[in-house]
VOGU-719128 format. One line per field, with one value per residue (C-alpha): x, z, y; residue number from 1. Coordinates in steps of 0.05 Angstrom, whole numbers, plus 5000, padded with zeros to 4 digits. Layout:
<sites>
X <- X;...
Z <- Z;...
Y <- Y;...
num <- NUM;...
</sites>
This chain:
<sites>
X <- 4285;4332;4318;4243;4248;4294;4250;4189;4230;4252;4180;4156;4208;4202;4145;4183;4245;4206;4174;4240;4244;4300;4364;4420;4490;4549;4618;4682;4754;4798;4855;4819;4799;4852;4878;4851;4810;4827;4768;4750;4712;4683;4633;4572;4534;4458;4414;4376;4309;4323;4329;4315;4369;4325;4282;4334;4373;4432;4450;4503;4504;4561;4578;4563;4556;4560;4533;4529;4511;4568;4528;4457;4419;4382;4315;4339;4354;4419;4475;4534;4542;4601;4603;4648;4654;4690;4751;4751;4803;4763;4734;4681;4698;4641;4588;4517;4496;4421;4387;4318;4258;4215;4209;4278;4305;4379;4376;4344;4395;4452;4424;4413;4482;4513;4479;4513;4579;4644;4659;4650;4670;4678;4693;4717;4751;4821;4813;4775;4775;4756;4745;4741;4731;4803;4840;4825;4860;4863;4873;4894;4855;4913;4987;5045;5021;4973;4959;4964;4957;4939;4913;4901;4836;4868;4884;4958;4987;5025;5037;5038;5060;5048;5073;5102;5176;5208;5278;5301;5361;5371;5418;5454;5526;5566;5642;5641;5621;5573;5584;5525;5473;5422;5388;5318;5277;5201;5144;5072;5021;4948;4897;4835;4814;4747;4712;4661;4589;4568;4620;4587;4629;4682;4706;4747;4789;4818;4874;4896;4959;5027;5100;5129;5203;5224;5274;5228;5276;5238;5166;5112;5107;5089;5015;4991;4926;4924;4863;4859;4810;4789;4742;4699;4735;4801;4869;4893;4894;4897;4928;4926;4981;4983;5032;5031;5098;5095;5169;5219;5256;5323;5323;5275;5304;5268;5320;5273;5198;5165;5117;5140;5109;5136;5129;5129;5178;5194;5160;5195;5262;5313;5315;5239;5238;5232;5249;5219;5234;5202;5250;5235;5182;5148;5214;5220;5283;5280;5318;5318;5344;5388;5401;5408;5416;5483;5521;5580;5536;5466;5410;5367;5325;5260;5290;5322;5259;5216;5260;5262;5187;5172;5140;5159;5220;5215;5234;5308;5315;5304;5361;5433;5464;5526;5482;5440;5501;5532;5474;5508;5562;5513;5505;5437;5419;5387;5378;5360;5357;5333;5347;5317;5354;5336;5284;5336;5370;5362;5411;5400;5445;5442;5481;5485;5478;5495;5570;5583;5591;5535;5538;5515;5461;5455;5405;5368;5333;5263;5241;5168;5166;5141;5174;5153;5179;5151;5154;5128;5083;5077;5059;5078;5068;5081;5082;5082;5086;5050;5096;5156;5210;5170;5172;5245;5285;5251;5275;5252;5286;5277;5308;5318;5295;5339;5307;5240;5208;5230;5207;5193;5199;5173;5209;5170;5232;5295;5345;5398;5387;5410;5363;5302;5322;5263;5302;5294;5339;5366;5377;5330;5381;5370;5296;5275;5222;5161;5194;5254;5211;5168;5229;5258;5193;5209;5271;5261;5185;5191;5147;5192;5177;5210;5170;5123;5171;5155;5138;5102;5033;5046;5027;5042;4998;5021;4984;5010;4984;4991;4981;4973;4990;4980;5042;5095;5060;5086;5130;5075;5027;5076;5089;5014;5008;5067;5030;4966;5000;5027;4965;4905;4846;4790;4718;4683;4620;4623;4638;4572;4533;4571;4558;4483;4476;4506;4534;4601;4578;4556;4619;4649;4624;4645;4685;4643;4579;4546;4591;4649;4631;4659;4707;4769;4747;4793;4853;4835;4825;4893;4924;4891;4919;4987;4989;4971;5021;5074;5068;5068;5133;5163;5149;5190;5245;5256;5249;5196;5196;5211;5179;5152;5153;5116;5050;5073;5097;5141;5118;5165;5219;5290;5304;5378;5392;5339;5314;5252;5266;5273;5319;5288;5241;5168;5181;5196;5143;5075;5031;4968;4980;4925;4891;4928;4896;4827;4848;4872;4810;4764;4802;4794;4720;4707;4753;4759;4834;4870;4937;4904;4869;4934;4966;4909;4905;4978;4964;4908;4954;5006;4970;4920;4976;5043;5021;4969;4971;4938;4963;4980;4959;4957;4908;4860;4907;4960;5025;5039;5088;5162;5229;5202;5129;5119;5170;5130;5097;5032;4986;4918;4856;4870;4919;4881;4814;4776;4753;4820;4804;4729;4727;4773;4735;4669;4695;4734;4671;4689;4763;4765;4832;4809;4746;4789;4822;4758;4728;4792;4789;4731;4782;4807;4758;4797;4863;4842;4839;4911;4940;4927;4934;4940;4988;5043;5003;4946;4938;4972;4911;4870;4872;4849;4845;4820;4753;4707;4652;4695;4749;4779;4778;4787;4729;4773;4838;4807;4732;4727;4766;4723;4660;4683;4692;4623;4590;4621;4603;4531;4531;4561;4519;4582;4585;4578;4533;4475;4524;4559;4493;4467;4532;4531;4459;4473;4531;4485;4435;4485;4541;4497;4486;4557;4546;4594;4584;4643;4679;4687;4740;4754;4705;4689;4664;4628;4653;4597;4540;4570;4546;4586;4595;4632;4708;4741;4763;4690;4650;4591;4585;4593;4626;4696;4734;4788;4795;4856;4875;4886;4818;4779;4830;4831;4767;4716;4677;4674;4655;4599;4572;4570;4534;4483;4472;4466;4415;4383;4338;4397;4390;4382;4417;4477;4479;4471;4527;4572;4551;4565;4635;4644;4620;4657;4725;4736;4694;4723;4747;4691;4639;4671;4672;4599;4579;4625;4647;4718;4752;4790;4859;4907;4885;4921;4903;4854;4855;4843;4784;4753;4716;4682;4657;4634;4598;4557;4545;4516;4474;4446;4442;4483;4513;4552;4585;4601;4641;4677;4696;4727;4765;4793;4812;4847;4878;4907;4980;5007;5058;5008;4971;4978;4962;4944;5009;5052;5094;5052;5113;5175;5249;5297;5361;5417;5492;5533;5477;5438;5449;5405;5364;5300;5243;5233;5174;5201;5136;5098;5090;5047;5003;4990;4978;4928;4889;4888;4865;4809;4787;4789;4748;4696;4689;4676;4622;4590;4592
Z <- 3153;3162;3237;3227;3174;3216;3278;3239;3211;3281;3306;3247;3257;3333;3332;3284;3327;3389;3354;3350;3425;3431;3392;3415;3387;3402;3412;3414;3431;3374;3388;3427;3500;3542;3607;3645;3632;3672;3641;3569;3528;3459;3409;3372;3312;3305;3243;3229;3265;3308;3378;3407;3452;3510;3513;3505;3558;3548;3586;3577;3585;3635;3687;3695;3634;3627;3562;3527;3459;3414;3351;3329;3264;3243;3264;3336;3336;3360;3309;3354;3427;3473;3527;3585;3622;3688;3706;3710;3723;3680;3622;3579;3508;3483;3508;3484;3487;3487;3470;3503;3485;3514;3585;3618;3623;3622;3694;3718;3681;3712;3782;3775;3747;3803;3855;3826;3807;3846;3823;3873;3859;3910;3886;3929;3917;3919;3897;3857;3892;3853;3888;3840;3894;3885;3890;3913;3874;3893;3836;3849;3821;3825;3838;3813;3835;3790;3830;3905;3925;3902;3957;3953;3976;4044;4052;4037;4000;3944;3902;3913;3885;3813;3768;3700;3692;3636;3622;3564;3539;3495;3445;3420;3440;3376;3374;3449;3467;3526;3546;3508;3529;3585;3620;3649;3696;3695;3740;3718;3732;3732;3697;3713;3733;3713;3721;3676;3695;3691;3728;3742;3710;3684;3711;3668;3703;3656;3676;3632;3648;3625;3645;3690;3699;3770;3769;3734;3678;3621;3600;3615;3555;3528;3546;3565;3574;3617;3616;3671;3659;3720;3717;3768;3805;3773;3803;3738;3714;3639;3623;3556;3556;3503;3494;3442;3422;3427;3431;3383;3345;3346;3421;3456;3456;3499;3536;3579;3584;3632;3688;3759;3821;3891;3924;4002;4026;4098;4130;4086;4098;4043;4025;4018;3969;3897;3829;3768;3697;3634;3581;3516;3498;3566;3605;3673;3710;3784;3830;3904;3934;3979;3948;3989;3931;3904;3967;3994;4052;4040;4081;4065;4007;4034;4040;3972;3937;3973;3949;3878;3876;3909;3972;4044;4067;4129;4196;4199;4258;4211;4165;4171;4222;4179;4133;4183;4222;4159;4125;4134;4084;4028;3981;3974;3903;3905;3831;3768;3697;3632;3567;3499;3451;3388;3364;3369;3436;3510;3567;3642;3698;3773;3826;3902;3906;3871;3864;3855;3788;3749;3743;3677;3676;3612;3566;3504;3441;3455;3525;3545;3574;3644;3712;3784;3849;3916;3974;3995;4049;4032;3959;3903;3832;3762;3706;3632;3566;3506;3445;3489;3440;3380;3406;3425;3456;3520;3589;3659;3723;3792;3844;3919;3927;3989;4023;4058;3993;3925;3857;3789;3727;3659;3607;3543;3517;3550;3582;3562;3488;3448;3459;3413;3352;3312;3271;3194;3161;3110;3109;3052;2996;2971;2956;2972;2918;2896;2828;2859;2906;2849;2809;2867;2871;2802;2827;2901;2903;2965;2972;3015;3043;3100;3166;3141;3161;3234;3288;3328;3342;3329;3383;3409;3449;3490;3529;3599;3646;3721;3761;3837;3882;3955;3952;3900;3842;3810;3749;3709;3729;3707;3642;3628;3644;3598;3540;3562;3562;3491;3462;3503;3490;3447;3435;3367;3333;3272;3206;3176;3232;3225;3150;3160;3202;3146;3201;3164;3093;3040;2998;3031;3038;3076;3033;3003;3001;2949;2889;2922;2880;2818;2775;2799;2871;2899;2865;2890;2961;2957;2934;2989;3040;3007;3011;3085;3102;3059;3098;3165;3144;3117;3183;3218;3167;3153;3227;3217;3291;3338;3383;3325;3270;3297;3260;3193;3130;3073;3007;2949;2935;2909;2869;2862;2936;2953;3002;3013;2997;3070;3051;2987;2994;2985;2975;3048;3104;3073;3119;3094;3021;2977;3038;3059;3128;3096;3058;3122;3161;3106;3103;3177;3175;3123;3151;3226;3221;3284;3250;3204;3262;3300;3237;3227;3301;3302;3241;3280;3337;3288;3232;3276;3323;3288;3217;3240;3277;3344;3358;3316;3247;3219;3271;3237;3178;3165;3127;3060;3056;3067;3101;3165;3183;3191;3139;3075;3063;3036;3096;3078;3105;3062;3115;3178;3151;3206;3156;3172;3247;3245;3246;3305;3342;3338;3346;3408;3441;3429;3447;3478;3449;3380;3394;3406;3339;3298;3331;3322;3247;3245;3258;3186;3167;3209;3184;3112;3129;3151;3101;3027;3001;2928;2939;2896;2837;2827;2761;2770;2742;2802;2860;2921;2993;3042;3070;3116;3065;3005;3019;2954;2966;2927;2941;2951;2983;3025;3035;3039;3104;3132;3110;3145;3209;3201;3190;3253;3293;3268;3285;3354;3369;3391;3413;3341;3313;3291;3256;3224;3200;3172;3135;3103;3081;3055;3015;2987;2967;2936;2907;2849;2828;2803;2729;2726;2797;2824;2757;2777;2824;2861;2883;2938;3004;3056;3123;3159;3129;3084;3018;2953;2898;2831;2833;2819;2752;2732;2770;2723;2731;2657;2675;2700;2692;2743;2749;2784;2797;2870;2883;2903;2930;3002;3027;2993;2962;3029;3066;3016;3017;3093;3088;3039;3086;3145;3112;3051;3045;3023;2960;2899;2857;2901;2896;2820;2816;2852;2810;2747;2772;2786;2716;2675;2709;2674;2612;2543;2522;2472;2527;2571;2514;2497;2570;2589;2524;2529;2557;2623;2593;2616;2681;2724;2776;2732;2775;2838;2806;2782;2849;2829;2765;2806;2854;2801;2766;2832;2847;2776;2766;2702;2682;2623;2671;2718;2662;2651;2724;2721;2659;2693;2753;2714;2656;2682;2661;2695;2749;2806;2793;2809;2759;2759;2718;2774;2812;2876;2914;2945;2931;2989;2989;3037;3043;3019;2974;3033;3105;3133;3099;3069;3026;2966;2920;2873;2835;2894;2914;2972;2925;2883;2942;2975;2911;2891;2961;2963;2892;2900;2964;2935;2867;2900;2942;2890;2822
Y <- 9064;9005;9002;8999;8945;8902;8910;8886;8829;8809;8809;8769;8714;8709;8658;8614;8617;8597;8538;8501;8492;8440;8429;8382;8390;8345;8374;8332;8345;8369;8320;8266;8265;8300;8269;8329;8391;8453;8491;8502;8554;8539;8566;8539;8565;8563;8567;8631;8635;8574;8603;8672;8700;8721;8658;8602;8565;8518;8455;8402;8327;8330;8383;8456;8501;8577;8604;8672;8698;8720;8736;8747;8740;8804;8773;8770;8696;8668;8660;8641;8624;8617;8563;8547;8481;8474;8432;8357;8303;8256;8296;8264;8244;8288;8335;8346;8419;8427;8493;8493;8535;8589;8612;8611;8681;8698;8723;8659;8617;8657;8651;8576;8566;8607;8563;8501;8532;8533;8604;8660;8732;8788;8858;8916;8982;8953;8881;8829;8762;8699;8632;8572;8520;8498;8564;8635;8690;8764;8813;8885;8944;8994;8998;8955;8886;8849;8786;8798;8725;8656;8610;8535;8504;8490;8564;8562;8622;8587;8649;8724;8791;8771;8827;8842;8857;8897;8921;8962;9002;9063;9031;8969;8955;8962;8959;8947;9018;9020;9092;9122;9071;9081;9023;9022;8978;8981;8961;8956;9010;8988;9032;8990;8920;8891;8823;8792;8806;8733;8691;8624;8569;8618;8684;8732;8785;8838;8886;8944;8981;9007;8998;9052;9066;9052;9109;9157;9174;9141;9156;9105;9058;8990;8987;8918;8880;8817;8772;8719;8662;8621;8561;8525;8470;8489;8504;8535;8607;8616;8684;8720;8774;8829;8885;8941;8970;9045;9060;9090;9035;9070;9083;9035;8965;8914;8872;8831;8822;8774;8757;8741;8710;8702;8634;8630;8577;8597;8536;8485;8451;8464;8390;8389;8448;8426;8454;8422;8445;8416;8390;8355;8304;8307;8303;8336;8358;8335;8381;8398;8463;8420;8353;8289;8241;8219;8237;8199;8179;8152;8182;8122;8099;8128;8197;8194;8171;8222;8279;8254;8243;8310;8283;8301;8264;8220;8250;8265;8219;8161;8182;8159;8206;8213;8254;8293;8314;8344;8378;8445;8424;8407;8468;8500;8519;8587;8602;8564;8589;8558;8596;8580;8626;8589;8540;8484;8488;8505;8509;8503;8527;8536;8572;8575;8651;8715;8725;8651;8617;8583;8508;8480;8426;8384;8418;8396;8419;8446;8460;8450;8520;8502;8505;8493;8521;8499;8451;8384;8414;8488;8477;8524;8547;8521;8572;8555;8593;8565;8557;8571;8548;8571;8643;8645;8678;8658;8636;8617;8640;8611;8656;8658;8587;8580;8640;8649;8673;8649;8673;8645;8689;8669;8711;8723;8757;8732;8780;8729;8746;8805;8865;8866;8906;8933;8984;8982;8931;8982;9057;9073;9061;9132;9120;9191;9201;9162;9153;9119;9077;9052;9036;8997;8959;8932;8896;8876;8880;8923;8984;9027;9096;9132;9135;9081;9025;9033;8981;9035;9006;8931;8881;8812;8765;8705;8652;8636;8582;8587;8523;8524;8465;8447;8404;8387;8352;8288;8292;8258;8313;8367;8330;8328;8402;8418;8385;8419;8487;8479;8448;8470;8422;8451;8429;8434;8413;8369;8405;8381;8415;8480;8479;8467;8530;8573;8617;8620;8627;8577;8574;8512;8441;8378;8329;8274;8314;8359;8372;8337;8276;8311;8271;8306;8314;8260;8292;8361;8335;8303;8368;8408;8360;8363;8439;8443;8389;8423;8489;8453;8419;8483;8519;8466;8455;8529;8548;8601;8615;8672;8725;8766;8713;8652;8645;8672;8637;8660;8689;8672;8620;8626;8563;8578;8582;8529;8581;8622;8695;8716;8775;8802;8860;8842;8768;8751;8745;8734;8777;8741;8759;8729;8698;8634;8645;8639;8576;8542;8562;8538;8473;8463;8479;8426;8372;8384;8368;8387;8402;8452;8484;8494;8524;8573;8590;8611;8656;8690;8706;8732;8768;8804;8828;8835;8850;8900;8967;8982;9052;9113;9136;9065;9037;8989;8976;8924;8920;8887;8828;8842;8827;8857;8847;8922;8948;8957;9025;8995;9001;8972;8938;8877;8852;8872;8846;8809;8756;8721;8721;8710;8634;8630;8684;8647;8576;8597;8622;8695;8700;8768;8790;8771;8810;8871;8861;8853;8914;8954;8943;8993;9047;9037;9091;9141;9113;9125;9199;9197;9147;9156;9086;9109;9166;9136;9112;9161;9197;9265;9299;9277;9324;9286;9309;9256;9275;9235;9243;9224;9173;9148;9072;9008;8962;8900;8922;8977;8972;8896;8894;8949;8913;8849;8890;8922;8854;8824;8886;8878;8804;8814;8875;8910;8983;9008;8954;8998;9045;8986;8956;9021;9034;8965;8973;9044;9015;8963;9017;9066;9024;8997;9069;9071;9059;9001;8975;8936;8943;9016;8988;9053;9106;9155;9126;9167;9143;9181;9140;9086;9114;9113;9165;9164;9170;9237;9210;9203;9256;9250;9175;9160;9094;9081;9015;8998;8923;8894;8822;8843;8876;8814;8763;8785;8754;8799;8742;8706;8770;8786;8715;8718;8785;8756;8696;8742;8788;8757;8819;8860;8902;8857;8909;8904;8828;8832;8883;8834;8775;8816;8829;8755;8738;8789;8784;8717;8731;8740;8809;8812;8801;8853;8903;8891;8902;8960;8992;8965;8904;8900;8890;8837;8804;8754;8702;8665;8603;8643;8679;8614;8613;8679;8646;8586;8632;8667;8600;8574;8636;8639;8563;8567;8500;8530;8579;8522;8489;8555;8557;8488;8508;8569;8528;8473;8510;8575;8562;8625;8637;8641;8576;8503;8449;8375;8367;8395;8343;8346;8321;8349;8339;8329;8371;8357;8359;8418;8445;8471;8494;8439;8384;8412;8389;8434;8444;8497;8498;8528;8600;8620;8662;8601;8555;8602;8614;8541;8522;8572;8559;8484;8486;8533;8500;8433;8466;8511;8477
num <- 1;2;3;4;5;6;7;8;9;10;11;12;13;14;15;16;17;18;19;20;21;22;23;24;25;26;27;28;29;30;31;32;33;34;35;36;37;38;39;40;41;42;43;44;45;46;47;48;49;50;51;52;53;54;55;56;57;58;59;60;61;62;63;64;65;66;67;68;69;70;71;72;73;74;75;76;77;78;79;80;81;82;83;84;85;86;87;88;89;90;91;92;93;94;95;96;97;98;99;100;101;102;103;104;105;106;107;108;109;110;111;112;113;114;115;116;117;118;119;120;121;122;123;124;125;126;127;128;129;130;131;132;133;134;135;136;137;138;139;140;141;142;143;144;145;146;147;148;149;150;151;152;153;154;155;156;157;158;159;160;161;162;163;164;165;166;167;168;169;170;171;172;173;174;175;176;177;178;179;180;181;182;183;184;185;186;187;188;189;190;191;192;193;194;195;196;197;198;199;200;201;202;203;204;205;206;207;208;209;210;211;212;213;214;215;216;217;218;219;220;221;222;223;224;225;226;227;228;229;230;231;232;233;234;235;236;237;238;239;240;241;242;243;244;245;246;247;248;249;250;251;252;253;254;255;256;257;258;259;260;261;262;263;264;265;266;267;268;269;270;271;272;273;274;275;276;277;278;279;280;281;282;283;284;285;286;287;288;289;290;291;292;293;294;295;296;297;298;299;300;301;302;303;304;305;306;307;308;309;310;311;312;313;314;315;316;317;318;319;320;321;322;323;324;325;326;327;328;329;330;331;332;333;334;335;336;337;338;339;340;341;342;343;344;345;346;347;348;349;350;351;352;353;354;355;356;357;358;359;360;361;362;363;364;365;366;367;368;369;370;371;372;373;374;375;376;377;378;379;380;381;382;383;384;385;386;387;388;389;390;391;392;393;394;395;396;397;398;399;400;401;402;403;404;405;406;407;408;409;410;411;412;413;414;415;416;417;418;419;420;421;422;423;424;425;426;427;428;429;430;431;432;433;434;435;436;437;438;439;440;441;442;443;444;445;446;447;448;449;450;451;452;453;454;455;456;457;458;459;460;461;462;463;464;465;466;467;468;469;470;471;472;473;474;475;476;477;478;479;480;481;482;483;484;485;486;487;488;489;490;491;492;493;494;495;496;497;498;499;500;501;502;503;504;505;506;507;508;509;510;511;512;513;514;515;516;517;518;519;520;521;522;523;524;525;526;527;528;529;530;531;532;533;534;535;536;537;538;539;540;541;542;543;544;545;546;547;548;549;550;551;552;553;554;555;556;557;558;559;560;561;562;563;564;565;566;567;568;569;570;571;572;573;574;575;576;577;578;579;580;581;582;583;584;585;586;587;588;589;590;591;592;593;594;595;596;597;598;599;600;601;602;603;604;605;606;607;608;609;610;611;612;613;614;615;616;617;618;619;620;621;622;623;624;625;626;627;628;629;630;631;632;633;634;635;636;637;638;639;640;641;642;643;644;645;646;647;648;649;650;651;652;653;654;655;656;657;658;659;660;661;662;663;664;665;666;667;668;669;670;671;672;673;674;675;676;677;678;679;680;681;682;683;684;685;686;687;688;689;690;691;692;693;694;695;696;697;698;699;700;701;702;703;704;705;706;707;708;709;710;711;712;713;714;715;716;717;718;719;720;721;722;723;724;725;726;727;728;729;730;731;732;733;734;735;736;737;738;739;740;741;742;743;744;745;746;747;748;749;750;751;752;753;754;755;756;757;758;759;760;761;762;763;764;765;766;767;768;769;770;771;772;773;774;775;776;777;778;779;780;781;782;783;784;785;786;787;788;789;790;791;792;793;794;795;796;797;798;799;800;801;802;803;804;805;806;807;808;809;810;811;812;813;814;815;816;817;818;819;820;821;822;823;824;825;826;827;828;829;830;831;832;833;834;835;836;837;838;839;840;841;842;843;844;845;846;847;848;849;850;851;852;853;854;855;856;857;858;859;860;861;862;863;864;865;866;867;868;869;870;871;872;873;874;875;876;877;878;879;880;881;882;883;884;885;886;887;888;889;890;891;892;893;894;895;896;897;898;899;900;901;902;903;904;905;906;907;908;909;910;911
</sites>
């Protein structure tokens, strides 16, 4: 039924879509025009019915453009597109993307683009070879080598044998006893290598594999995915590296994780071989394998300057013979190592060869995370890790630089650090029953349960940039590339255009438009800016950095210690509690502020990876806030919900790793069969056995995340999009049949078809009331609004059931009792729920209700709210009161900040 109706709808709207034959959209750089562009991908939204996917072509005002559809409206028109532009040494300050009308098929567009593009792809049984016009890269399809070779445009092999490296050990050295510890070295084993079907301006090579023990004494483990992005006319390879931890925390300790390339040097003199390492603030270390500067005898200014600048030295015959006759006495530096073991300091050392001592080189605070090895005539490679110091412990090794073939290793987890310890931070404290665990929750706010505090299945993604050179680049070039690596340029449309398309909901508005002229708008805007800046500053001052931690913020504050509660149960890492991610993304959408974008982007890379599960029984679910990101026993869809990742996915042009995450969230249905979310708090009289046709779910903390995944799958037309669409529409048809609709709170969900039935506490559907302050504060309003915008034809009964919930949550007890027979009891988060009141006021055009929304927003007076009477400033603490100087706002909790931010944004837009 749904398929037939949607097909007719698509046919009906096709003519209207074709009528709008041309649309031009301007995109600009997030942080101003970059010095260079090595290739960029970005996304654009389009209004419903504007352009049909199979009859629309895209062009740009400057350079080649590759385009693809990342989302569709139900009528078949384009909702989101991804676009790639090639490399340029002089990028334009803006680009105009034009969508043109009927008559240019996708195949024609691809063929025409391929004729102009510098990208060429050749596939064979054992390799995928990509030629960008600047470099030619050969990727393996099997074995232990990922990148067989990287050639410059002149044909020089400047890099080869690219592979992953992993070391681990079976225990931690405690009390100096090494006797019971085994050590392992791993190579990578490729499962499969694929290349994007359309590779005109951008080619994407994806390699899936696993790490294999070289000695064969450890099982294969730590599956990985590597995505290599290559752009036309570019000598850069952007690499997105993902690992999933599938070890045993008490016996699988990662001691080193990295990526390594060999660099051919045989045809280069030792004194013309160069090492460059990025330091702080754009600084570069200038080193040669055999130094000829600073000697007792001077080879000559031309030779010295050439070595320092990285150019070929003059012929030795032109040097002072007192130097050339004694070159054999000048040490050759074979190995270099930079280690960043904290967010505040790095060290560099070098040595002549193994067995000799390391010589310290003055270090610094925060390394740029990029290093180069190569020669003046043979060229070489620079490799950089984004957020190098923010994801400490990291390091870079340059080895065998004095031999015919050197190597450069970028360590994502440094072997110089203590082994990665993912064991639980306490032994359970005797909490061996639900009764004890619930009692402990009352004091530390931690929901502990044995076997649930596992890192098995968590993931981490890093971005690596590989730069190929025909000759040693200038220090200025490497400094520019270091900045590029850490802050890759991004293109975006204006917020007002994105808002007009309604492709990301209707609950936000650009400042200064619509209801943003309200009396208190200026104060609210100031407070929103204060909150985003406050968290940016706290990340820096409190050093919320590290391999697993970067991208998260803390949850609660200890005013006595002037410290966030990093060590207290459920008050520590926030894990997206009450949707700060959504607040920051909404604030970016409406303002276009680059600092907010970078904050929210880091949360995507953290929350979707570390706080969520990708293997095992918990796949598709995430973990509630806690001392360790994976430690709490509450595994729910409220943390893994794709609504926190959706904006980034579409604005990035369909970031493929994020695409994996949003699709993976569909597996929550299967996880709910294995994990009973209400096992500790269910009424003992209810006998419940998870069944695919009757999963006992909460609509907000469980189903909302699943619904967000189903909506994105429908939009993207992913592998399960028809199933996802049908389930959403079946939910819309059956959920209103619950007598009290969303006020029912928890009911039985059929994961086979998406239908709902009364809960086991009310089998006859007489009306059950289960209203919690947590049910709707994890993106459910935003997900439902996006669903209503996506498919306005959705069941009116379903929309009305939702609007009733929005109205009655904040209504008086008397109103609740008149409607449902009894009131909802004591409810919290009034300020946060003011946006629900505003939403129903907007949808029903109710001015009286709009006033109620503003009252709820401004006069909550509870613990999890922020008020106009709050200080809206910070207090500086320094000296002996604190470890390091910090700015404190003891009136802020992250719950309150997230809810104030979301409510403020949505009230300004809606009422």
